[in-house]
SEZAFI-178966 format. One record per residue: residue number from 1; residue in one letter; x, y, z of N, C-alpha, C, O in turn. Coordinates in Angstrom, 3 decimals. Each point is the difference from the previous one (the first is absolute). Layout:
# residues N
+-----+------+----------+----------+----------+----------+----------+----------+----------+----------+----------+----------+----------+----------+
!  nr ! rest !       nX !       nY !       nZ !      caX !      caY !      caZ !       cX !       cY !       cZ !       oX !       oY !       oZ !
+-----+------+----------+----------+----------+----------+----------+----------+----------+----------+----------+----------+----------+----------+
! NUM !    a !        X !        Y !        Z !        X !        Y !        Z !        X !        Y !        Z !        X !        Y !        Z !
...
+-----+------+----------+----------+----------+----------+----------+----------+----------+----------+----------+----------+----------+----------+
***
This chain:
# residues 124
+-----+------+----------+----------+----------+----------+----------+----------+----------+----------+----------+----------+----------+----------+
!  nr ! rest !       nX !       nY !       nZ !      caX !      caY !      caZ !       cX !       cY !       cZ !       oX !       oY !       oZ !
+-----+------+----------+----------+----------+----------+----------+----------+----------+----------+----------+----------+----------+----------+
!   1 !    m !   -5.477 !  -11.936 !    8.006 !   -0.692 !    0.251 !   -1.013 !   -0.785 !    1.029 !    0.348 !   -0.610 !   -0.105 !    1.064 !
!   2 !    v !    0.437 !    1.395 !   -1.923 !   -0.557 !    1.306 !    0.318 !   -1.318 !   -0.252 !   -0.352 !   -0.423 !   -0.640 !   -0.963 !
!   3 !    d !   -0.435 !    1.451 !    2.218 !   -1.218 !   -0.230 !    0.229 !   -0.720 !    1.368 !   -1.054 !    0.190 !    1.204 !    0.169 !
!   4 !    l !   -0.954 !   -1.797 !   -1.141 !   -0.222 !    0.798 !   -1.334 !   -1.923 !    0.062 !    0.265 !   -0.774 !    0.480 !   -0.828 !
!   5 !    k !    0.385 !   -1.050 !    2.081 !   -1.368 !   -0.543 !   -0.424 !   -0.860 !    1.530 !   -0.119 !    0.345 !    1.016 !    0.604 !
!   6 !    v !   -1.577 !   -1.123 !   -1.561 !   -0.447 !    1.641 !   -0.345 !   -1.846 !   -0.520 !   -0.125 !   -0.682 !   -1.023 !   -0.068 !
!   7 !    k !    0.552 !    2.373 !    0.098 !   -1.833 !   -0.781 !   -0.244 !   -0.019 !   -0.283 !   -1.934 !    0.903 !    0.069 !   -0.835 !
!   8 !    n !   -2.064 !   -0.325 !    0.748 !   -0.588 !   -0.038 !   -1.763 !    0.535 !    1.489 !   -0.471 !    0.124 !    1.058 !    0.618 !
!   9 !    w !    0.107 !   -1.393 !   -1.820 !    0.163 !    1.090 !   -0.766 !   -1.061 !    0.008 !   -0.862 !   -0.698 !   -0.828 !   -0.585 !
!  10 !    k !    0.805 !    2.223 !    0.702 !   -1.214 !    0.613 !   -0.562 !    0.328 !    0.962 !   -1.794 !   -0.851 !    0.083 !   -0.886 !
!  11 !    n !    2.268 !    0.500 !    0.815 !    0.839 !   -0.219 !   -1.204 !   -0.624 !    2.030 !    0.403 !   -0.122 !    0.794 !   -0.933 !
!  12 !    n !   -0.012 !   -0.597 !    1.637 !    0.269 !    1.940 !    0.766 !    0.913 !    0.596 !    0.353 !    1.130 !   -0.480 !    0.093 !
!  13 !    y !   -1.500 !    1.875 !    0.228 !    1.142 !    0.484 !    0.864 !    0.378 !    0.317 !    1.323 !    0.746 !    0.842 !    0.501 !
!  14 !    e !   -1.501 !   -1.789 !   -0.053 !    0.561 !   -0.486 !    1.027 !    0.743 !   -1.039 !    0.330 !    0.848 !   -0.030 !    0.892 !
!  15 !    d !   -1.239 !   -1.039 !   -1.783 !    0.892 !   -1.378 !   -0.047 !    1.364 !    0.570 !   -0.451 !    0.936 !   -0.189 !    0.777 !
!  16 !    a !   -0.644 !    0.993 !   -2.148 !    0.818 !    0.159 !   -0.481 !    1.362 !    0.504 !    1.227 !    1.190 !   -0.312 !    0.053 !
!  17 !    k !   -2.020 !    1.173 !    0.782 !    0.946 !    1.003 !    1.360 !    0.155 !   -0.918 !    0.570 !    1.089 !    0.239 !    0.520 !
!  18 !    e !   -1.488 !   -1.577 !   -0.060 !    0.048 !   -1.045 !    0.977 !    1.434 !   -0.845 !   -0.904 !    1.180 !    0.138 !    0.324 !
!  19 !    l !   -1.532 !   -0.729 !   -1.126 !    0.734 !   -0.879 !   -0.915 !    1.271 !    1.143 !   -0.723 !    1.011 !   -0.503 !   -0.490 !
!  20 !    e !   -1.147 !    1.628 !    0.494 !    1.114 !    0.723 !   -0.021 !    0.955 !    0.022 !    1.050 !    1.212 !   -0.009 !   -0.217 !
!  21 !    k !   -1.928 !    0.050 !    1.812 !    1.013 !   -0.633 !    1.563 !    0.105 !   -1.305 !   -0.272 !    1.076 !   -0.091 !    0.591 !
!  22 !    l !   -1.272 !   -1.065 !   -0.997 !   -0.067 !   -0.789 !   -0.139 !    1.975 !   -0.201 !   -1.045 !    1.021 !   -0.659 !    0.200 !
!  23 !    w !   -1.337 !    1.349 !   -0.906 !    1.918 !   -0.485 !   -0.920 !    0.874 !   -0.361 !    0.651 !    0.505 !   -1.098 !   -0.235 !
!  24 !    p !   -0.017 !    1.942 !    1.316 !    0.865 !   -0.311 !    0.628 !    0.408 !   -1.242 !    0.443 !    0.843 !   -0.762 !   -0.472 !
!  25 !    k !   -1.479 !    0.671 !    1.343 !   -0.520 !   -1.669 !    0.493 !    0.009 !   -1.191 !   -1.071 !    0.651 !   -1.027 !    0.191 !
!  26 !    l !   -1.441 !    1.254 !   -1.354 !    0.560 !   -0.926 !   -1.045 !    1.668 !   -0.168 !   -0.629 !    0.423 !   -0.972 !   -0.626 !
!  27 !    g !    0.195 !    1.971 !    0.927 !    1.114 !    0.293 !   -0.365 !    0.759 !   -0.855 !    0.761 !    1.171 !   -0.022 !   -0.377 !
!  28 !    e !   -1.465 !   -0.835 !    1.503 !    0.451 !   -0.466 !    1.031 !   -0.089 !   -1.670 !   -0.178 !    0.882 !   -0.666 !    0.542 !
!  29 !    l !   -1.782 !    0.091 !   -1.182 !   -0.232 !   -1.455 !   -0.993 !    1.017 !   -0.371 !   -0.115 !    0.914 !    0.766 !    0.306 !
!  30 !    t !   -0.667 !   -1.828 !   -0.696 !    1.170 !   -0.730 !   -0.924 !   -0.626 !   -0.188 !   -1.254 !   -1.225 !    0.127 !   -0.014 !
!  31 !    q !    1.797 !   -0.398 !   -1.029 !   -0.776 !   -0.208 !   -1.367 !   -0.602 !   -1.457 !    0.441 !   -0.770 !   -0.341 !   -0.898 !
!  32 !    e !    0.798 !   -0.228 !    1.488 !   -0.626 !   -1.715 !    0.466 !   -1.393 !    0.785 !    0.335 !   -0.955 !    0.003 !   -0.777 !
!  33 !    e !    0.971 !    0.800 !    2.298 !   -1.203 !    0.364 !    0.572 !   -0.654 !    1.094 !   -0.991 !   -1.175 !    0.293 !    0.220 !
!  34 !    i !    1.725 !    0.222 !   -1.105 !   -0.927 !    1.199 !   -0.915 !   -1.012 !   -1.554 !   -0.605 !   -1.223 !    0.077 !    0.117 !
!  35 !    k !    1.583 !   -0.840 !   -0.474 !   -0.516 !   -0.874 !   -1.589 !   -0.525 !   -0.403 !    0.946 !    0.790 !   -0.935 !   -0.136 !
!  36 !    k !   -1.788 !    0.488 !    1.669 !   -0.580 !   -0.778 !    1.179 !   -0.727 !    0.599 !    0.512 !   -0.906 !   -0.605 !    0.574 !
!  37 !    h !    0.939 !    2.292 !   -0.516 !   -0.340 !    0.862 !    0.869 !   -1.653 !    0.233 !   -0.714 !   -0.303 !    0.127 !   -1.186 !
!  38 !    r !   -0.223 !   -0.130 !    1.920 !   -1.720 !    0.742 !   -0.298 !   -0.075 !    0.974 !    0.899 !    0.417 !   -0.020 !    1.158 !
!  39 !    l !   -1.093 !    1.081 !   -1.865 !   -0.454 !    0.895 !    0.878 !   -1.473 !   -0.095 !   -0.614 !   -0.370 !   -0.095 !   -1.170 !
!  40 !    e !   -0.527 !    0.169 !    2.690 !   -1.040 !   -0.099 !    0.208 !   -1.127 !    0.651 !   -1.175 !   -0.112 !    1.220 !   -0.116 !
!  41 !    g !   -0.567 !   -2.026 !   -0.594 !   -0.887 !    0.236 !   -1.341 !    0.802 !    0.180 !   -1.165 !   -0.627 !    0.511 !   -0.928 !
!  42 !    l !    2.278 !   -0.876 !    0.601 !    0.419 !   -0.023 !   -1.054 !    1.244 !   -1.469 !   -0.065 !    0.592 !   -0.692 !    0.828 !
!  43 !    e !   -0.666 !    0.771 !   -2.090 !    0.387 !   -1.491 !   -0.123 !    1.932 !   -0.076 !    0.192 !    0.819 !    0.906 !   -0.158 !
!  44 !    t !   -0.636 !   -2.157 !    0.493 !    1.614 !    0.109 !   -0.156 !    0.694 !    0.027 !   -1.331 !   -0.657 !    0.085 !   -1.038 !
!  45 !    n !    2.038 !   -0.159 !    1.037 !    0.170 !    0.686 !   -1.460 !    0.521 !   -1.356 !   -0.124 !    0.812 !    0.137 !   -0.915 !
!  46 !    d !   -0.771 !   -1.427 !    1.286 !   -0.155 !   -0.998 !   -0.549 !   -0.870 !   -0.257 !   -0.711 !    0.272 !   -0.301 !   -1.162 !
!  47 !    v !   -1.500 !    0.327 !    1.567 !   -1.680 !   -0.022 !   -0.443 !    0.059 !    0.486 !   -1.258 !   -0.045 !   -0.637 !   -1.052 !
!  48 !    l !    0.179 !    2.135 !    1.268 !    0.686 !    1.296 !   -1.251 !    0.444 !   -0.940 !   -0.949 !   -0.778 !   -0.543 !   -0.784 !
!  49 !    m !    2.632 !    0.209 !    0.831 !    0.007 !   -0.504 !   -0.616 !   -0.670 !   -1.134 !   -0.940 !   -0.264 !    0.026 !   -1.202 !
!  50 !    g !    0.087 !   -1.018 !    2.166 !   -0.676 !   -1.201 !   -0.799 !   -1.012 !    0.320 !   -0.804 !   -0.184 !   -0.817 !   -0.902 !
!  51 !    r !   -0.564 !    1.771 !    0.928 !   -1.189 !    0.510 !   -0.874 !    0.820 !    0.909 !   -1.104 !   -0.488 !   -0.072 !   -1.128 !
!  52 !    f !    1.777 !    1.008 !    1.270 !    0.417 !    0.316 !   -1.224 !    0.513 !   -0.447 !   -0.743 !   -0.053 !    0.329 !   -1.185 !
!  53 !    i !    0.857 !   -1.420 !    1.759 !    0.837 !   -0.608 !   -1.106 !   -0.797 !   -1.278 !   -0.567 !    0.508 !   -0.506 !   -1.001 !
!  54 !    q !   -1.389 !    0.059 !    1.372 !   -0.901 !   -0.864 !   -0.539 !   -0.433 !    0.918 !   -0.983 !    0.404 !   -0.186 !   -1.148 !
!  55 !    a !   -1.281 !    1.308 !    1.423 !   -0.357 !    0.505 !   -1.620 !    1.737 !    0.586 !   -1.028 !    0.216 !   -0.183 !   -1.198 !
!  56 !    l !    0.465 !    0.689 !    1.951 !    0.866 !   -0.352 !   -0.881 !    0.456 !   -0.915 !   -0.865 !    0.264 !    0.203 !   -1.185 !
!  57 !    r !   -0.181 !   -1.115 !    1.717 !    0.358 !   -1.330 !   -0.858 !   -0.920 !   -0.335 !   -0.854 !    0.381 !   -0.235 !   -1.147 !
!  58 !    e !   -1.709 !    0.132 !    1.437 !   -0.880 !   -0.093 !   -0.896 !    0.139 !    0.732 !   -1.294 !    0.195 !   -0.511 !   -1.103 !
!  59 !    i !   -0.312 !    1.681 !    1.367 !    0.425 !    1.223 !   -1.270 !    0.950 !   -0.698 !   -0.989 !   -0.200 !   -0.364 !   -1.159 !
!  60 !    a !    1.461 !    0.266 !    2.065 !    1.603 !   -0.333 !   -0.736 !   -0.933 !   -1.297 !   -0.803 !    0.053 !   -0.202 !   -1.213 !
!  61 !    i !   -0.765 !   -0.474 !    2.038 !    0.057 !   -1.284 !   -0.437 !   -1.286 !    0.163 !   -2.286 !    0.221 !   -0.486 !   -1.109 !
!  62 !    a !   -1.174 !    1.271 !    1.594 !   -1.030 !    0.395 !   -0.764 !    0.420 !    0.869 !   -1.554 !   -0.638 !   -0.205 !   -1.033 !
!  63 !    y !    1.858 !    1.217 !    1.120 !    0.872 !    0.835 !   -0.676 !    0.962 !   -0.080 !   -0.101 !    0.709 !    0.975 !   -0.251 !
!  64 !    v !   -0.231 !   -2.248 !    0.410 !    1.538 !   -0.470 !   -0.663 !    0.590 !    0.592 !   -1.539 !   -0.423 !   -0.119 !   -1.150 !
!  65 !    g !    1.674 !    0.844 !    1.784 !    0.232 !    1.168 !   -1.510 !   -0.585 !    1.236 !    0.212 !    0.396 !    0.816 !   -0.833 !
!  66 !    k !   -1.319 !   -0.290 !    1.763 !   -0.353 !    0.769 !   -0.024 !    0.079 !    1.144 !    1.009 !   -0.202 !   -0.364 !    1.159 !
!  67 !    n !    0.435 !    1.586 !   -1.324 !   -0.405 !    1.135 !    0.765 !   -0.637 !   -0.128 !    1.187 !    0.179 !   -1.204 !    0.185 !
!  68 !    v !   -0.667 !    1.503 !    0.556 !   -1.076 !    0.311 !    0.819 !    0.206 !    0.981 !    1.171 !    0.856 !   -0.122 !    0.875 !
!  69 !    l !   -1.710 !    1.055 !   -0.978 !    0.272 !    1.159 !    1.281 !   -0.730 !   -0.701 !    1.226 !   -0.858 !   -0.812 !   -0.344 !
!  70 !    v !    1.001 !    0.942 !    1.412 !   -0.398 !   -0.305 !    1.188 !   -0.357 !    0.928 !    0.779 !    1.080 !   -0.139 !    0.576 !
!  71 !    v !   -1.702 !    1.187 !    0.156 !   -0.372 !    1.232 !    0.905 !   -0.259 !   -0.676 !    1.282 !   -0.882 !   -0.821 !    0.249 !
!  72 !    t !    1.931 !    1.370 !    0.640 !   -0.404 !   -0.446 !    1.274 !    0.224 !    1.296 !    1.236 !   -0.050 !    1.150 !   -0.436 !
!  73 !    h !    0.198 !   -1.266 !    1.361 !    0.439 !    0.994 !    1.254 !    1.070 !   -0.177 !    0.173 !    0.392 !   -1.124 !   -0.313 !
!  74 !    g !    0.613 !    2.081 !    0.875 !    1.170 !    0.011 !    0.385 !    0.091 !   -0.802 !    1.038 !    1.162 !   -0.384 !   -0.130 !
!  75 !    g !   -1.566 !   -0.133 !    1.060 !    0.266 !   -0.889 !    1.225 !   -0.164 !   -1.343 !   -0.839 !    0.990 !   -0.690 !    0.245 !
!  76 !    v !   -2.054 !   -0.127 !   -1.361 !    0.666 !   -0.632 !   -0.696 !    1.197 !   -0.287 !   -0.473 !    0.532 !   -1.109 !    0.065 !
!  77 !    m !   -0.117 !    1.992 !   -0.504 !    1.254 !   -0.147 !   -0.776 !    0.965 !   -0.322 !    0.717 !    0.811 !   -0.826 !   -0.421 !
!  78 !    r !   -0.660 !    1.468 !    1.809 !    0.973 !   -0.006 !    0.744 !   -0.204 !   -1.395 !    0.640 !    0.982 !   -0.735 !    0.101 !
!  79 !    a !   -2.358 !    0.268 !    0.395 !    0.257 !   -0.971 !    0.543 !    0.445 !   -1.355 !   -0.868 !    0.635 !   -0.858 !    0.613 !
!  80 !    f !   -0.945 !    0.644 !   -2.001 !    0.435 !   -0.411 !   -0.935 !    1.677 !   -0.174 !   -0.400 !    0.712 !   -0.970 !   -0.258 !
!  81 !    l !   -0.464 !    2.631 !    0.363 !    1.664 !    0.100 !   -0.546 !    0.886 !   -0.941 !    1.515 !    0.877 !   -0.844 !   -0.186 !
!  82 !    l !   -1.231 !    1.138 !    1.155 !    0.383 !   -1.053 !    1.436 !   -0.310 !   -1.369 !   -0.086 !    0.740 !   -0.931 !    0.319 !
!  83 !    h !   -1.927 !    0.865 !   -0.789 !   -0.688 !   -1.846 !    0.050 !    1.706 !   -0.245 !   -0.944 !    1.004 !   -0.286 !    0.653 !
!  84 !    i !   -0.944 !    0.448 !   -2.144 !    0.679 !   -1.016 !   -0.548 !    1.401 !    0.869 !   -0.107 !    0.614 !    0.387 !   -0.994 !
!  85 !    g !   -0.355 !   -0.236 !    2.373 !    1.374 !    0.828 !    0.235 !    0.820 !    1.064 !   -0.758 !    1.166 !    0.341 !    0.197 !
!  86 !    f !   -2.043 !    0.098 !   -1.102 !    0.991 !    1.250 !   -0.515 !    0.824 !    0.809 !    0.867 !    1.193 !    0.287 !   -0.089 !
!  87 !    a !   -2.257 !    0.090 !    1.131 !    1.225 !    1.078 !    0.937 !   -1.032 !   -0.628 !    1.815 !   -0.993 !   -0.717 !    0.129 !
!  88 !    t !    1.758 !    1.339 !    0.782 !   -0.193 !   -0.163 !    1.299 !   -0.988 !    0.670 !    0.555 !   -0.440 !    0.780 !   -0.844 !
!  89 !    k !   -0.158 !   -0.687 !    1.891 !   -1.025 !    1.191 !    0.589 !    0.860 !    1.027 !    0.101 !   -0.484 !    1.098 !   -0.275 !
!  90 !    e !    2.359 !   -1.145 !    0.795 !    0.746 !    0.830 !   -0.059 !   -0.071 !    1.308 !   -0.945 !   -0.184 !    1.215 !    0.065 !
!  91 !    q !    0.390 !   -2.021 !   -0.780 !    0.289 !    0.283 !   -1.926 !   -1.459 !    0.971 !   -0.582 !   -0.198 !    0.905 !   -0.810 !
!  92 !    l !   -0.705 !   -1.825 !    1.884 !   -1.369 !    0.301 !   -1.360 !   -1.237 !    0.671 !    1.164 !   -1.190 !   -0.277 !   -0.147 !
!  93 !    p !    1.694 !    1.197 !    1.312 !   -0.759 !    0.429 !    0.978 !   -1.390 !    0.386 !   -0.783 !   -0.107 !    0.080 !   -1.224 !
!  94 !    p !   -0.964 !    0.150 !    2.210 !   -1.094 !    0.532 !   -0.028 !   -0.134 !    1.329 !   -0.789 !    0.597 !    0.891 !    0.605 !
!  95 !    g !   -1.116 !   -0.497 !   -1.632 !    0.046 !    0.863 !   -0.836 !    1.231 !    0.383 !   -0.838 !    0.561 !    0.985 !   -0.480 !
!  96 !    s !   -0.502 !   -1.758 !    0.536 !    1.322 !   -0.293 !   -1.155 !   -0.136 !   -0.220 !   -1.749 !    0.727 !    0.175 !   -0.978 !
!  97 !    i !   -2.310 !   -0.732 !    1.288 !   -0.481 !   -0.147 !   -1.450 !   -1.115 !    1.233 !   -0.549 !   -1.214 !    0.096 !    0.180 !
!  98 !    d !    2.141 !    0.752 !   -0.893 !   -1.148 !    1.332 !   -0.640 !   -1.117 !   -0.304 !   -0.490 !   -0.278 !   -1.177 !   -0.228 !
!  99 !    n !   -0.508 !    2.106 !   -0.006 !   -1.637 !    0.311 !   -0.902 !    0.714 !    0.019 !   -1.480 !    0.932 !    0.761 !   -0.257 !
! 100 !    t !   -1.491 !   -1.701 !   -0.690 !    0.232 !    0.347 !   -0.920 !    1.381 !   -1.474 !   -0.103 !    0.491 !   -0.125 !   -1.122 !
! 101 !    a !   -0.045 !   -0.705 !    2.056 !    1.378 !   -0.542 !   -0.532 !   -0.626 !   -1.612 !   -0.613 !   -0.956 !   -0.753 !    0.189 !
! 102 !    f !    1.782 !    0.811 !   -0.744 !    0.013 !   -1.418 !   -0.642 !    1.197 !   -0.771 !   -0.284 !    1.045 !    0.490 !   -0.428 !
! 103 !    v !   -1.343 !   -2.354 !    0.817 !    1.002 !   -0.962 !   -0.353 !   -0.561 !   -1.049 !   -1.273 !   -1.053 !   -0.581 !   -0.262 !
! 104 !    k !    2.450 !    0.715 !   -0.368 !   -0.403 !   -0.302 !   -0.997 !    1.097 !   -1.549 !    0.041 !    1.217 !   -0.012 !    0.180 !
! 105 !    l !   -2.321 !   -1.428 !   -0.457 !   -0.180 !   -1.013 !    0.848 !    0.180 !   -1.109 !   -1.573 !   -0.328 !    0.391 !   -1.121 !
! 106 !    k !    0.774 !   -1.455 !    1.351 !    0.482 !   -1.387 !   -0.888 !   -0.262 !   -1.225 !    0.516 !    0.759 !   -0.511 !    0.824 !
! 107 !    s !   -2.263 !   -0.301 !   -1.416 !   -0.040 !   -1.022 !    0.946 !   -0.313 !   -1.186 !   -1.005 !   -0.400 !   -0.062 !   -1.162 !
! 108 !    d !    0.683 !   -0.642 !    1.917 !   -0.270 !   -1.457 !   -1.239 !   -1.615 !   -0.492 !    0.950 !   -0.751 !   -0.786 !   -0.577 !
! 109 !    g !    0.415 !    1.230 !    1.773 !   -1.410 !   -0.606 !    0.183 !    0.667 !   -0.610 !    1.386 !   -0.920 !   -0.493 !    0.653 !
! 110 !    v !    1.762 !    0.395 !   -0.193 !    0.588 !   -0.490 !    1.086 !    1.086 !    0.950 !    0.473 !   -0.266 !    0.560 !    1.064 !
! 111 !    e !    1.464 !   -0.247 !   -1.637 !    0.615 !    0.978 !    0.396 !   -0.097 !    1.414 !   -0.723 !   -0.561 !    0.261 !   -1.064 !
! 112 !    f !    1.456 !    0.822 !    2.171 !   -0.436 !    1.377 !   -0.552 !    1.189 !    0.361 !    0.281 !    0.282 !   -0.068 !    1.197 !
! 113 !    e !    0.870 !    0.590 !   -2.202 !    0.828 !    1.273 !   -0.387 !   -0.403 !    1.602 !    0.197 !   -0.884 !    0.659 !   -0.549 !
! 114 !    v !    1.579 !   -0.400 !    1.248 !   -0.093 !    1.724 !   -0.131 !    0.505 !    0.721 !   -1.241 !    1.204 !    0.248 !   -0.071 !
! 115 !    l !   -1.960 !    0.080 !   -0.837 !    1.185 !    0.532 !   -0.718 !    0.569 !    1.800 !    0.049 !    1.096 !    0.562 !    0.011 !
! 116 !    e !   -2.166 !   -0.242 !    0.004 !    0.072 !    1.772 !    0.288 !   -1.269 !    0.264 !    1.127 !   -1.083 !   -0.509 !    0.291 !
! 117 !    t !    1.895 !    1.574 !    0.116 !   -0.826 !    0.902 !    0.812 !   -0.326 !    1.125 !    0.016 !    0.667 !    0.445 !   -0.933 !
! 118 !    e !   -1.348 !    0.548 !    1.411 !    0.051 !    1.201 !   -0.340 !   -1.025 !    0.325 !    1.614 !   -0.910 !   -0.754 !    0.346 !
! 119 !    g !    1.230 !    1.715 !    0.257 !   -0.765 !    0.956 !    1.215 !    0.241 !   -1.124 !    1.576 !   -0.523 !    0.072 !    1.112 !
! 120 !    v !    1.417 !   -0.922 !   -1.623 !    0.420 !   -1.035 !    1.101 !    1.271 !    0.230 !    0.673 !    1.061 !   -0.257 !   -0.569 !
! 121 !    r !   -1.125 !    0.851 !    2.057 !    1.083 !    0.574 !    0.397 !    0.875 !   -1.267 !    1.005 !   -0.208 !   -0.247 !    1.188 !
! 122 !    k !    1.005 !   -0.274 !   -1.918 !    0.304 !   -0.994 !    1.077 !    1.466 !    0.955 !    0.141 !    0.578 !    0.858 !   -0.668 !
! 123 !    q !   -0.393 !   -1.532 !    1.880 !    1.498 !    0.416 !    1.109 !    1.000 !   -1.154 !   -0.456 !   -0.392 !   -1.140 !   -0.246 !
! 124 !    d !    1.476 !    1.470 !    0.174 !    0.919 !   -1.064 !    0.367 !    0.517 !    0.683 !    0.929 !    0.905 !   -0.475 !    0.685 !
+-----+------+----------+----------+----------+----------+----------+----------+----------+----------+----------+----------+----------+----------+
***
């Protein structure tokens, strides 16, 4: 396992520079390690996906047959697409989700199907 222990994040310039140094190390983690790994002060991708998918499922059930817009950070989009098997971490490396990207999904409240993407640079 790669050592990625860092201080508590304050979301400022110094923290951004420190996180930037960690990107190459994050790339060394396997897909399963990424799901479980926790940077100090941040939640794991598993915890994040638990919250995000629960919200998506509740929305899908509450608005059956409707179109709904959900807005989130590109990192959450990437983690979700990896989680549902849309791509591997090699096919969707950090930075591969553009600002203003979108993912159009279809869901019955349980399963998720990617219908369309824009600004998601999936590598083959």
